[in-house]
A tleap script that builds the chain and sets N, CA, C and O, in Angstrom:
source leaprc.protein.ff14SB
mol = sequence {
  NVAL ALA GLY LYS ARG VAL THR ALA PHE THR
  ASN ASP GLU GLU THR ALA VAL GLY LEU THR
  GLU GLN VAL PRO PHE LEU LEU GLU THR ARG
  LEU GLU GLU LEU GLY ALA LEU PHE GLU SER
  ALA GLU PRO PHE ALA PRO PHE ALA ILE ALA
  ASP GLY ARG LEU ILE THR GLY GLN ASN PRO
  ALA SER SER GLY GLU VAL ALA GLN LEU MET
  ILE ASP ALA MET GLN GLN ALA SER THR VAL
  CTRP
}
set mol.1.N position { -5.260 0.710 17.974 }
set mol.1.CA position { -6.075 -0.177 17.170 }
set mol.1.C position { -7.551 -0.110 17.531 }
set mol.1.O position { -8.373 -0.776 16.902 }
set mol.2.N position { -7.892 0.678 18.529 }
set mol.2.CA position { -9.291 0.768 18.959 }
set mol.2.C position { -10.176 1.180 17.787 }
set mol.2.O position { -9.916 2.178 17.114 }
set mol.3.N position { -11.217 0.399 17.559 }
set mol.3.CA position { -12.162 0.693 16.493 }
set mol.3.C position { -11.722 0.284 15.107 }
set mol.3.O position { -12.470 0.479 14.149 }
set mol.4.N position { -10.537 -0.276 14.967 }
set mol.4.CA position { -10.028 -0.709 13.662 }
set mol.4.C position { -10.308 -2.188 13.434 }
set mol.4.O position { -10.243 -2.997 14.360 }
set mol.5.N position { -10.623 -2.530 12.179 }
set mol.5.CA position { -10.754 -3.936 11.790 }
set mol.5.C position { -9.349 -4.500 11.612 }
set mol.5.O position { -8.554 -3.963 10.841 }
set mol.6.N position { -9.045 -5.578 12.321 }
set mol.6.CA position { -7.725 -6.193 12.234 }
set mol.6.C position { -7.836 -7.711 12.267 }
set mol.6.O position { -8.862 -8.281 12.637 }
set mol.7.N position { -6.749 -8.333 11.869 }
set mol.7.CA position { -6.596 -9.770 12.042 }
set mol.7.C position { -5.160 -10.033 12.472 }
set mol.7.O position { -4.290 -9.175 12.321 }
set mol.8.N position { -4.922 -11.209 13.000 }
set mol.8.CA position { -3.584 -11.614 13.448 }
set mol.8.C position { -3.650 -13.109 13.739 }
set mol.8.O position { -4.696 -13.744 13.606 }
set mol.9.N position { -2.515 -13.645 14.135 }
set mol.9.CA position { -2.475 -15.054 14.539 }
set mol.9.C position { -3.520 -15.238 15.635 }
set mol.9.O position { -3.502 -14.521 16.636 }
set mol.10.N position { -4.425 -16.189 15.454 }
set mol.10.CA position { -5.551 -16.343 16.366 }
set mol.10.C position { -5.178 -17.179 17.592 }
set mol.10.O position { -4.168 -17.882 17.606 }
set mol.11.N position { -6.009 -17.081 18.600 }
set mol.11.CA position { -5.812 -17.925 19.781 }
set mol.11.C position { -5.842 -19.405 19.404 }
set mol.11.O position { -5.062 -20.196 19.934 }
set mol.12.N position { -6.743 -19.782 18.488 }
set mol.12.CA position { -6.807 -21.182 18.044 }
set mol.12.C position { -5.523 -21.612 17.350 }
set mol.12.O position { -5.066 -22.741 17.533 }
set mol.13.N position { -4.938 -20.721 16.553 }
set mol.13.CA position { -3.679 -21.058 15.875 }
set mol.13.C position { -2.547 -21.201 16.888 }
set mol.13.O position { -1.727 -22.112 16.777 }
set mol.14.N position { -2.497 -20.304 17.877 }
set mol.14.CA position { -1.473 -20.413 18.933 }
set mol.14.C position { -1.611 -21.748 19.667 }
set mol.14.O position { -0.615 -22.412 19.955 }
set mol.15.N position { -2.836 -22.129 19.962 }
set mol.15.CA position { -3.077 -23.400 20.649 }
set mol.15.C position { -2.641 -24.573 19.779 }
set mol.15.O position { -2.013 -25.514 20.265 }
set mol.16.N position { -2.972 -24.515 18.499 }
set mol.16.CA position { -2.643 -25.614 17.584 }
set mol.16.C position { -1.145 -25.846 17.454 }
set mol.16.O position { -0.702 -26.982 17.284 }
set mol.17.N position { -0.364 -24.772 17.533 }
set mol.17.CA position { 1.096 -24.937 17.411 }
set mol.17.C position { 1.777 -25.061 18.769 }
set mol.17.O position { 3.003 -25.132 18.849 }
set mol.18.N position { 0.980 -25.086 19.834 }
set mol.18.CA position { 1.521 -25.328 21.168 }
set mol.18.C position { 2.304 -24.167 21.756 }
set mol.18.O position { 3.236 -24.385 22.530 }
set mol.19.N position { 1.950 -22.945 21.407 }
set mol.19.CA position { 2.724 -21.796 21.880 }
set mol.19.C position { 2.011 -20.937 22.926 }
set mol.19.O position { 2.523 -19.881 23.299 }
set mol.20.N position { 0.861 -21.358 23.397 }
set mol.20.CA position { 0.120 -20.495 24.322 }
set mol.20.C position { 0.879 -20.231 25.624 }
set mol.20.O position { 0.655 -19.207 26.268 }
set mol.21.N position { 1.755 -21.121 26.010 }
set mol.21.CA position { 2.537 -20.919 27.236 }
set mol.21.C position { 3.883 -20.239 26.963 }
set mol.21.O position { 4.562 -19.816 27.899 }
set mol.22.N position { 4.275 -20.130 25.681 }
set mol.22.CA position { 5.563 -19.550 25.324 }
set mol.22.C position { 5.477 -18.048 25.063 }
set mol.22.O position { 6.454 -17.327 25.268 }
set mol.23.N position { 4.345 -17.584 24.622 }
set mol.23.CA position { 4.202 -16.169 24.282 }
set mol.23.C position { 3.700 -15.399 25.502 }
set mol.23.O position { 2.957 -15.947 26.316 }
set mol.24.N position { 4.101 -14.132 25.633 }
set mol.24.CA position { 3.700 -13.365 26.823 }
set mol.24.C position { 2.208 -13.042 26.872 }
set mol.24.O position { 1.665 -12.792 27.948 }
set mol.25.N position { 1.549 -13.045 25.730 }
set mol.25.CA position { 0.106 -12.825 25.675 }
set mol.25.C position { -0.404 -13.348 24.348 }
set mol.25.O position { 0.364 -13.496 23.397 }
set mol.26.N position { -1.695 -13.629 24.280 }
set mol.26.CA position { -2.314 -14.066 23.032 }
set mol.26.C position { -2.732 -12.823 22.263 }
set mol.26.O position { -3.483 -11.992 22.773 }
set mol.27.N position { -2.248 -12.701 21.045 }
set mol.27.CA position { -2.442 -11.484 20.269 }
set mol.27.C position { -3.920 -11.193 20.000 }
set mol.27.O position { -4.351 -10.046 20.119 }
set mol.28.N position { -4.687 -12.197 19.646 }
set mol.28.CA position { -6.116 -11.982 19.401 }
set mol.28.C position { -6.783 -11.369 20.637 }
set mol.28.O position { -7.518 -10.387 20.533 }
set mol.29.N position { -6.520 -11.956 21.795 }
set mol.29.CA position { -7.109 -11.464 23.037 }
set mol.29.C position { -6.654 -10.041 23.336 }
set mol.29.O position { -7.467 -9.199 23.718 }
set mol.30.N position { -5.373 -9.768 23.168 }
set mol.30.CA position { -4.840 -8.434 23.481 }
set mol.30.C position { -5.413 -7.382 22.544 }
set mol.30.O position { -5.763 -6.289 22.990 }
set mol.31.N position { -5.515 -7.685 21.268 }
set mol.31.CA position { -6.093 -6.729 20.322 }
set mol.31.C position { -7.541 -6.410 20.685 }
set mol.31.O position { -7.967 -5.257 20.623 }
set mol.32.N position { -8.288 -7.436 21.062 }
set mol.32.CA position { -9.675 -7.219 21.471 }
set mol.32.C position { -9.743 -6.369 22.741 }
set mol.32.O position { -10.615 -5.510 22.873 }
set mol.33.N position { -8.816 -6.614 23.676 }
set mol.33.CA position { -8.763 -5.812 24.901 }
set mol.33.C position { -8.492 -4.337 24.591 }
set mol.33.O position { -8.951 -3.448 25.308 }
set mol.34.N position { -7.748 -4.093 23.527 }
set mol.34.CA position { -7.415 -2.729 23.118 }
set mol.34.C position { -8.503 -2.091 22.265 }
set mol.34.O position { -8.354 -0.954 21.818 }
set mol.35.N position { -9.594 -2.814 22.036 }
set mol.35.CA position { -10.722 -2.259 21.307 }
set mol.35.C position { -10.741 -2.526 19.823 }
set mol.35.O position { -11.559 -1.953 19.103 }
set mol.36.N position { -9.852 -3.391 19.343 }
set mol.36.CA position { -9.843 -3.737 17.922 }
set mol.36.C position { -11.069 -4.578 17.577 }
set mol.36.O position { -11.608 -5.298 18.417 }
set mol.37.N position { -11.486 -4.470 16.337 }
set mol.37.CA position { -12.576 -5.292 15.813 }
set mol.37.C position { -11.925 -6.487 15.127 }
set mol.37.O position { -11.677 -6.465 13.921 }
set mol.38.N position { -11.651 -7.529 15.906 }
set mol.38.CA position { -10.875 -8.677 15.426 }
set mol.38.C position { -11.722 -9.562 14.531 }
set mol.38.O position { -12.849 -9.919 14.875 }
set mol.39.N position { -11.162 -9.914 13.370 }
set mol.39.CA position { -11.808 -10.824 12.426 }
set mol.39.C position { -10.811 -11.912 12.057 }
set mol.39.O position { -9.600 -11.692 12.078 }
set mol.40.N position { -11.331 -13.087 11.719 }
set mol.40.CA position { -10.432 -14.173 11.321 }
set mol.40.C position { -11.141 -15.135 10.396 }
set mol.40.O position { -12.368 -15.160 10.292 }
set mol.41.N position { -10.319 -15.927 9.729 }
set mol.41.CA position { -10.802 -17.026 8.891 }
set mol.41.C position { -10.525 -18.322 9.658 }
set mol.41.O position { -10.158 -18.292 10.832 }
set mol.42.N position { -10.701 -19.431 8.996 }
set mol.42.CA position { -10.368 -20.723 9.594 }
set mol.42.C position { -8.884 -20.722 9.965 }
set mol.42.O position { -8.092 -20.030 9.325 }
set mol.43.N position { -8.500 -21.480 10.981 }
set mol.43.CA position { -7.085 -21.536 11.354 }
set mol.43.C position { -6.183 -21.877 10.164 }
set mol.43.O position { -6.457 -22.800 9.396 }
set mol.44.N position { -5.128 -21.126 10.039 }
set mol.44.CA position { -4.071 -21.282 9.035 }
set mol.44.C position { -4.509 -20.992 7.605 }
set mol.44.O position { -3.745 -21.225 6.668 }
set mol.45.N position { -5.715 -20.492 7.425 }
set mol.45.CA position { -6.175 -20.086 6.092 }
set mol.45.C position { -5.669 -18.676 5.803 }
set mol.45.O position { -5.512 -17.876 6.726 }
set mol.46.N position { -5.413 -18.365 4.539 }
set mol.46.CA position { -5.010 -17.004 4.207 }
set mol.46.C position { -6.169 -16.026 4.439 }
set mol.46.O position { -7.302 -16.279 4.030 }
set mol.47.N position { -5.863 -14.912 5.100 }
set mol.47.CA position { -6.886 -13.898 5.374 }
set mol.47.C position { -6.189 -12.593 5.697 }
set mol.47.O position { -5.273 -12.555 6.518 }
set mol.48.N position { -6.626 -11.526 5.050 }
set mol.48.CA position { -6.034 -10.209 5.290 }
set mol.48.C position { -7.133 -9.155 5.264 }
set mol.48.O position { -8.172 -9.335 4.629 }
set mol.49.N position { -6.889 -8.064 5.959 }
set mol.49.CA position { -7.845 -6.965 6.072 }
set mol.49.C position { -7.115 -5.646 5.863 }
set mol.49.O position { -5.986 -5.466 6.318 }
set mol.50.N position { -7.770 -4.737 5.175 }
set mol.50.CA position { -7.307 -3.347 5.104 }
set mol.50.C position { -8.369 -2.484 5.749 }
set mol.50.O position { -9.541 -2.544 5.374 }
set mol.51.N position { -7.964 -1.688 6.712 }
set mol.51.CA position { -8.855 -0.709 7.338 }
set mol.51.C position { -8.133 0.625 7.249 }
set mol.51.O position { -7.296 0.960 8.088 }
set mol.52.N position { -8.472 1.370 6.223 }
set mol.52.CA position { -7.712 2.590 5.960 }
set mol.52.C position { -6.289 2.216 5.577 }
set mol.52.O position { -6.077 1.380 4.698 }
set mol.53.N position { -5.322 2.830 6.231 }
set mol.53.CA position { -3.916 2.537 5.932 }
set mol.53.C position { -3.353 1.394 6.756 }
set mol.53.O position { -2.181 1.048 6.609 }
set mol.54.N position { -4.165 0.802 7.619 }
set mol.54.CA position { -3.729 -0.330 8.437 }
set mol.54.C position { -4.062 -1.626 7.704 }
set mol.54.O position { -5.225 -1.912 7.421 }
set mol.55.N position { -3.029 -2.401 7.404 }
set mol.55.CA position { -3.190 -3.676 6.694 }
set mol.55.C position { -2.626 -4.776 7.579 }
set mol.55.O position { -1.473 -4.714 8.003 }
set mol.56.N position { -3.451 -5.786 7.854 }
set mol.56.CA position { -3.016 -6.883 8.711 }
set mol.56.C position { -3.330 -8.223 8.066 }
set mol.56.O position { -4.288 -8.349 7.304 }
set mol.57.N position { -2.508 -9.226 8.380 }
set mol.57.CA position { -2.714 -10.584 7.897 }
set mol.57.C position { -2.803 -11.537 9.070 }
set mol.57.O position { -2.189 -11.306 10.112 }
set mol.58.N position { -3.559 -12.597 8.908 }
set mol.58.CA position { -3.800 -13.533 10.003 }
set mol.58.C position { -2.587 -14.389 10.331 }
set mol.58.O position { -2.345 -14.686 11.501 }
set mol.59.N position { -1.834 -14.784 9.342 }
set mol.59.CA position { -0.750 -15.743 9.567 }
set mol.59.C position { 0.187 -15.717 8.355 }
set mol.59.O position { -0.088 -14.993 7.397 }
set mol.60.N position { 1.279 -16.478 8.365 }
set mol.60.CA position { 2.192 -16.468 7.227 }
set mol.60.C position { 1.533 -16.815 5.893 }
set mol.60.O position { 1.968 -16.327 4.850 }
set mol.61.N position { 0.499 -17.641 5.908 }
set mol.61.CA position { -0.187 -17.993 4.660 }
set mol.61.C position { -0.895 -16.788 4.045 }
set mol.61.O position { -1.309 -16.835 2.886 }
set mol.62.N position { -1.032 -15.724 4.806 }
set mol.62.CA position { -1.730 -14.522 4.350 }
set mol.62.C position { -0.817 -13.525 3.646 }
set mol.62.O position { -1.282 -12.467 3.221 }
set mol.63.N position { 0.456 -13.833 3.514 }
set mol.63.CA position { 1.410 -12.862 2.975 }
set mol.63.C position { 1.052 -12.394 1.568 }
set mol.63.O position { 1.232 -11.218 1.252 }
set mol.64.N position { 0.555 -13.277 0.728 }
set mol.64.CA position { 0.161 -12.881 -0.626 }
set mol.64.C position { -1.000 -11.901 -0.607 }
set mol.64.O position { -1.004 -10.922 -1.353 }
set mol.65.N position { -1.986 -12.166 0.246 }
set mol.65.CA position { -3.130 -11.262 0.351 }
set mol.65.C position { -2.720 -9.916 0.942 }
set mol.65.O position { -3.210 -8.872 0.512 }
set mol.66.N position { -1.827 -9.939 1.922 }
set mol.66.CA position { -1.327 -8.690 2.501 }
set mol.66.C position { -0.583 -7.891 1.432 }
set mol.66.O position { -0.777 -6.681 1.310 }
set mol.67.N position { 0.258 -8.561 0.667 }
set mol.67.CA position { 1.010 -7.880 -0.393 }
set mol.67.C position { 0.065 -7.238 -1.402 }
set mol.67.O position { 0.293 -6.107 -1.830 }
set mol.68.N position { -0.989 -7.947 -1.785 }
set mol.68.CA position { -1.925 -7.385 -2.753 }
set mol.68.C position { -2.654 -6.170 -2.178 }
set mol.68.O position { -2.844 -5.175 -2.877 }
set mol.69.N position { -3.058 -6.246 -0.922 }
set mol.69.CA position { -3.712 -5.100 -0.288 }
set mol.69.C position { -2.760 -3.905 -0.210 }
set mol.69.O position { -3.188 -2.761 -0.366 }
set mol.70.N position { -1.480 -4.162 0.029 }
set mol.70.CA position { -0.492 -3.078 0.070 }
set mol.70.C position { -0.313 -2.453 -1.311 }
set mol.70.O position { -0.241 -1.231 -1.439 }
set mol.71.N position { -0.242 -3.285 -2.333 }
set mol.71.CA position { -0.123 -2.774 -3.704 }
set mol.71.C position { -1.346 -1.930 -4.048 }
set mol.71.O position { -1.218 -0.835 -4.595 }
set mol.72.N position { -2.525 -2.442 -3.727 }
set mol.72.CA position { -3.758 -1.697 -3.987 }
set mol.72.C position { -3.739 -0.350 -3.268 }
set mol.72.O position { -4.107 0.671 -3.850 }
set mol.73.N position { -3.310 -0.346 -2.000 }
set mol.73.CA position { -3.271 0.889 -1.217 }
set mol.73.C position { -2.277 1.879 -1.811 }
set mol.73.O position { -2.558 3.076 -1.872 }
set mol.74.N position { -1.115 1.390 -2.250 }
set mol.74.CA position { -0.116 2.290 -2.839 }
set mol.74.C position { -0.602 2.853 -4.173 }
set mol.74.O position { -0.376 4.025 -4.471 }
set mol.75.N position { -1.265 2.028 -4.970 }
set mol.75.CA position { -1.794 2.512 -6.240 }
set mol.75.C position { -2.886 3.545 -6.001 }
set mol.75.O position { -2.956 4.551 -6.707 }
set mol.76.N position { -3.720 3.308 -5.028 }
set mol.76.CA position { -4.784 4.254 -4.702 }
set mol.76.C position { -4.187 5.559 -4.175 }
set mol.76.O position { -4.662 6.642 -4.517 }
set mol.77.N position { -3.163 5.460 -3.355 }
set mol.77.CA position { -2.521 6.664 -2.815 }
set mol.77.C position { -1.836 7.463 -3.905 }
set mol.77.O position { -1.820 8.693 -3.849 }
set mol.78.N position { -1.274 6.793 -4.892 }
set mol.78.CA position { -0.568 7.521 -5.952 }
set mol.78.C position { -1.528 8.311 -6.845 }
set mol.78.O position { -1.128 9.299 -7.461 }
set mol.79.N position { -2.785 7.882 -6.917 }
set mol.79.CA position { -3.742 8.640 -7.719 }
set mol.79.C position { -4.233 9.885 -6.964 }
set mol.79.O position { -4.733 10.832 -7.570 }
set mol.80.N position { -4.082 9.867 -5.635 }
set mol.80.CA position { -4.485 11.012 -4.831 }
set mol.80.C position { -3.473 12.130 -4.942 }
set mol.80.O position { -3.851 13.301 -4.907 }
set mol.81.N position { -2.198 11.806 -5.075 }
set mol.81.CA position { -1.133 12.804 -5.145 }
set mol.81.C position { -1.184 13.448 -6.502 }
set mol.81.O position { -0.376 14.329 -6.798 }
savepdb mol mol.pdb
quit
């Protein structure tokens, strides 16, 4: 993920749902440690990013946006073939 724009469940969202002690690591922090360019919206807001063929969503509320980005990517790929 180094150098890629990504999003995922944020540290603030993990804190809000009380899971910071239950998960082995905070995903936002780990992605940043791996060199990802982490972006996010307000906690629990829908937010998705496409960086090339990598499509990520911030949280379950982002599923619609992720689906649309996937459809867009598949349609774009089909015109290349």
